[in-house]
C-alpha positions in Angstrom: 6.1 23.6 10.0 9.4 21.6 10.1 11.4 21.7 6.8 12.1 18.2 5.4 14.0 16.7 2.4 11.2 15.7 0.1 13.3 13.0 -1.6 14.2 11.4 1.8 10.9 11.6 3.6 9.4 8.5 2.1 11.2 5.2 2.1 10.4 1.5 1.5 9.8 -0.2 4.8 12.1 -2.9 6.1 10.9 -6.5 5.4 11.9 -7.8 8.8 12.6 -4.9 11.2 9.2 -3.3 11.3 7.0 -2.2 14.2 4.2 -4.6 15.3 2.6 -1.7 17.2 -0.6 -0.9 15.3 -0.6 2.7 16.8 2.3 3.4 14.3 0.4 2.2 11.2 -2.1 3.2 8.6 -3.8 0.4 6.7 -5.5 1.4 3.5 -7.4 -1.0 1.2 -7.4 1.6 -1.6 -10.1 2.2 -4.2 -9.4 4.9 -6.7 -13.1 6.0 -6.8 -15.6 8.7 -5.8 -17.7 5.9 -4.2 -17.2 5.0 -0.5 -15.1 2.0 -1.3 -11.7 2.6 0.4 -11.2 0.8 3.7 -9.0 2.8 6.1 -7.6 2.1 9.6 -5.7 4.9 11.3 -3.2 4.7 14.1 -5.9 5.8 16.6 -7.8 2.6 15.7 -10.5 4.6 13.8 -12.0 2.6 11.0 -13.7 4.2 8.1 -15.0 3.2 4.7 -14.9 6.3 2.5 -13.9 7.8 -0.8 -10.4 8.0 -2.2 -10.3 11.7 -1.7 -11.5 11.6 1.9 -9.1 8.8 2.8 -6.2 10.9 1.2 -7.3 13.9 3.3 -7.3 12.0 6.5 -3.9 10.4 6.0 -2.3 13.7 4.7 -3.6 15.5 7.7 -2.2 12.9 10.0 1.2 13.0 8.3 1.4 16.8 8.4 0.8 16.8 12.2 2.7 13.7 13.2 6.3 14.2 14.7 7.3 10.6 14.6 7.6 7.9 11.9 4.5 6.5 10.3 4.2 3.1 8.6 1.7 2.9 5.7 0.4 -0.3 4.1 -1.5 0.2 0.9 -3.4 -2.5 -1.0 -2.2 -1.0 -4.3 0.8 -1.4 -6.6 3.9 0.4 -5.2 6.4 -1.0 -7.6 6.4 -1.5 -11.4 8.2 -4.4 -13.2 9.4 -4.2 -16.8 11.1 -6.5 -19.3 12.6 -5.1 -22.5 10.8 -1.9 -21.7 7.3 -3.5 -21.5 5.3 -4.0 -18.3 5.5 -7.5 -16.8 3.9 -9.1 -13.8 5.7 -9.3 -10.5 6.5 -12.8 -9.3 3.7 -12.9 -6.7 0.9 -11.8 -9.0 -1.4 -14.3 -10.6 -1.7 -14.2 -14.3 -4.3 -11.7 -15.4 -4.0 -9.8 -12.1 -0.8 -7.9 -12.8 -0.2 -4.4 -11.6 -0.8 -2.9 -15.0 -4.1 -4.6 -15.8 -7.7 -3.6 -15.1 -8.2 -2.4 -11.5 -4.5 -2.6 -10.8 -3.7 0.2 -13.2 -6.2 2.5 -11.6 -4.9 1.7 -8.1 -1.4 2.4 -9.3 -2.5 5.9 -10.3 -4.4 6.5 -7.1 -1.5 5.4 -5.0 1.0 7.5 -7.0 -1.0 10.6 -6.7 -1.4 10.1 -2.9 2.4 9.4 -2.5 3.3 12.6 -4.4 1.1 14.6 -2.1 2.3 13.0 1.2 5.9 13.6 0.2 5.1 17.4 0.3 3.4 17.5 3.7 4.9 14.8 5.9 6.8 16.1 8.9 8.5 12.8 9.8 9.6 9.6 8.0 7.0 7.6 6.1 7.7 3.9 5.6 5.8 2.1 2.8 4.5 -1.4 2.6 2.4 -3.0 -0.1 -0.4 -5.6 0.5 -1.6 -8.0 -2.1 -4.7 -9.8 -0.9 -6.3 -12.7 -2.7 -9.2 -15.0 -2.2 -9.4 -18.8 -2.7 -9.3 -18.6 -6.5 -6.4 -16.1 -6.6 -8.3 -13.1 -7.7 -8.3 -9.7 -6.1 -10.9 -9.3 -3.4 -13.5 -6.6 -2.7 -16.5 -8.2 -4.4 -18.6 -7.2 -1.4 -19.0 -3.7 -0.2 -17.8 -4.4 3.4 -14.7 -6.3 2.2 -12.7 -3.0 2.0 -12.6 -2.5 5.8 -12.2 -6.3 6.3 -9.2 -6.3 4.1 -7.7 -3.4 6.1 -8.3 -5.4 9.2 -6.6 -8.4 7.6 -3.5 -6.3 7.0 -3.5 -5.2 10.6 -3.8 -8.7 11.9 -0.8 -9.9 9.8 1.4 -7.0 10.9 0.7 -7.6 14.6 1.5 -11.3 14.2 5.1 -12.0 15.0 5.2 -14.9 12.5 4.2 -12.7 9.5 6.9 -12.6 6.8 7.0 -10.1 3.9 8.2 -10.7 0.4 11.2 -8.9 -1.0 12.2 -10.8 -4.1 9.3 -9.7 -6.3 10.8 -9.8 -9.8 10.8 -12.4 -12.5 14.1 -13.4 -14.2 15.6 -10.9 -16.6 13.2 -8.2 -15.6 13.7 -4.9 -13.7 11.7 -3.3 -11.0 11.3 0.3 -9.8 9.3 2.5 -7.4 5.8 3.3 -8.8 6.6 7.0 -8.8 10.3 6.9 -9.8 9.6 8.3 -13.3 7.7 11.2 -11.7 10.7 12.2 -9.6 9.9 10.3 -6.3 12.0 7.2 -5.8 11.4 5.6 -2.5 12.8 2.1 -3.2 10.9 -1.2 -3.5 8.5 -1.7 -0.6 8.2 -5.3 0.8 4.9 -7.0 0.1 2.4 -8.7 2.4 0.7 -11.4 0.4 -2.3 -12.7 2.2 -5.3 -14.8 1.5 -8.6 -13.3 2.4 -10.3 -14.6 5.6 -13.7 -15.8 4.5 -14.6 -17.6 7.7 -17.1 -15.0 8.7 -18.8 -14.3 5.4 
């Protein structure tokens, strides 16, 4: 297997200059759970609703065999914001839906564990993007079982749309922001964020 620089294999994606070709993307509406509640779309177009562990395995295998760059969009916190040493919301997060609260904290752990593993096996560059999907009342989605794959499809639709813009200024005044795994030795920068409202037209 090709030797790589672990610290350089994963990077934050570019907010503007990114591929619109879905065959270069993984979209993962992550759920850090043993239940089949992760929605995953692979570059082949395969869609699956599965467990966190199985989704990890599929993406890790893909990255270990792929000899060209891979873009990964996760619906999970990929950056942490702090003020005076304490966690604080990022500027796009509604109050009470911050990265460190409730489901967000679990997703942050799940994403961090996955990223540490993929940094060990990826053969080519991996570019990271974060998705933050809300519904009409600004709460996180996935109240229905099939919403996980629907949210992954929503990410894909936005990426393939030439008019989609990603957020880069995600901090509040007088706060700091860092990679979610920086304190564990893996600093990949601050991924841009896709903030999208859930499409409820077919529910």
